[in-house]
C-alpha angles and dihedrals in degrees: 000000000000142000126264140141111266146149113238115203117204125196129170092352096305135093105261102178141001110206139171110284094250097041115133108251101189098087090053096054125084090203114015090190092060095063134105113211121200117190117192123230119247092260095048134091131193115232135176113263109269121249117218112191097179112064128137105209093169096204128163109035101015099040089138085072095051138318143202095265096051097036095051093045088054091047093053091047087056097048093258112138101173130039131178114212123224119238099233136070089043120096114260099027115228099261103135141013094273094054090047088056090051089054093047090052090051091052098042113118095002103084126105091187135030114283131200130178140230120212123221131244116209133154111296101013099094089112090057096055097081089053091050091053092047089052090056107268111148094222137303137285125213138180119224089203137023109318096208094248120080096219091064106055124190124269105213093177111044097178096100092051091047091054092046093050095055108184094356119101128257113211115206134198093213116205125125111228091211089071097042119096135181124269117187121178140039102293112110092199089062092051092047091051090051092063105039125181088258089070091060096038094052094047093047090051090053092047092052091050090053091049092049092048095048101031087234128149118249135185123198110218126212098357109204104162113079088191088077094060097090090048091051093046092051093048091051091049088053092054101261109152100235135143127184137209134190130187140236093253093058091049098044109029130063134201090236092066099047110110117222110261095019098121092174083089095056117117135143119267090030134241103264137203127304093254090055090050091054091053091051089056089051090050089053092050091048092051096243087115107052105190150005120233131165108241083208101196111163130174136180116292089248091059096038105041104049096124089229114103090203097058103028119102111261111230140094124226111220110127094121097044105034094112097051092042091056096037094051089057096037097053090058089054095053098258121147120238089238092057091054093048091050091058092047098043117019099036097049091044090053091050090065096035096250096142090165092060134071098029142080100234137130109275095020121121110272091244102150143159133199113219135181099211097190099045113108126215138170117241108247131134114015133191094237113112088246114024093201103142138146088233094067110131094012121133111232136173127230118065118202106219100179143358129206127196114201089340097309120108111245113250113184089209090059107038112195102170118136131223104240132201139207108279096027113145 
């Protein structure tokens, strides 16, 4: 992906042609009068709609935390045109075809962007995974330790799920409970020490062994520990089928800046030190980390803002502002805007096999966003149900000025997002 001047022609919701910027369009149009032309301002760029494959919508069951209407409005406001919803925190969790259908019914008619779904892998539901895939789930997510909600128990041995999933991907929250301690109270250093890098590194090593033994496909979600990067690079070189994501908070925030008692910063695994953040950026540049997704995991202010890192809900709300959070940090490190977009659009789309999403290419869905990369703004009101976020009051760069889904500008009052399935083209 690169940057160049061009004219993008859209017809019937797909990209029909990509032409030189000054190419005459008349001969290509059946009816030149029945055409809407959008010309970008000098400070704007056109990007593919972002694809966020790690979003906790929480509906049904915990809709007071978030919901499809609010989450997808926030996504569209941030230039995200496709999200994939996580299987836990909703009630029921998405553990079989029938619970997936319950979730689809809850989402139907509410979505401002396209929405897909992950299934869940928990002890004893290996026989349900084929049905989940057949019903349209893109793969399955598991936790290698306690998930924080009792209805989604941990799966310490993922080999059975890997065999049941076949060529579909198993996502894993990779922390080893043997290395995780308790951390009550307001001190962030205590919370950070309770979830050391060794917890991630050990769990990732076990996950890679399971993938190598079964030939299965694994994906490490929200990588926080840069110490695991050599292990992941070696496994990939040896043919293990592994992909890796990290999140805006691990690339932009540092442990050194977290105030004691400010539980808006709490997530699991935790935001680590500045030196670790620098190594994550290097892992992204080296290709060991494939993509950047939000892990948008909101909760009510009462659950999130307790001031106690032991009791507060662990999750950071950033779906709407993921692109400017990452770009603000990336531009200071010499990254191009195109390189950031590639890791937030193309790579996540490829993870779920949506080759017609996340790119400006002939035949792709005309999911597009117009962004002013250099415009600064201060994070204030957000479209999330609860705008509790550690980025509140921060000055970021990269303003999304418009979002289009299959060629139609997104209007939150007229949601036209679709519910998508594995295998959709």
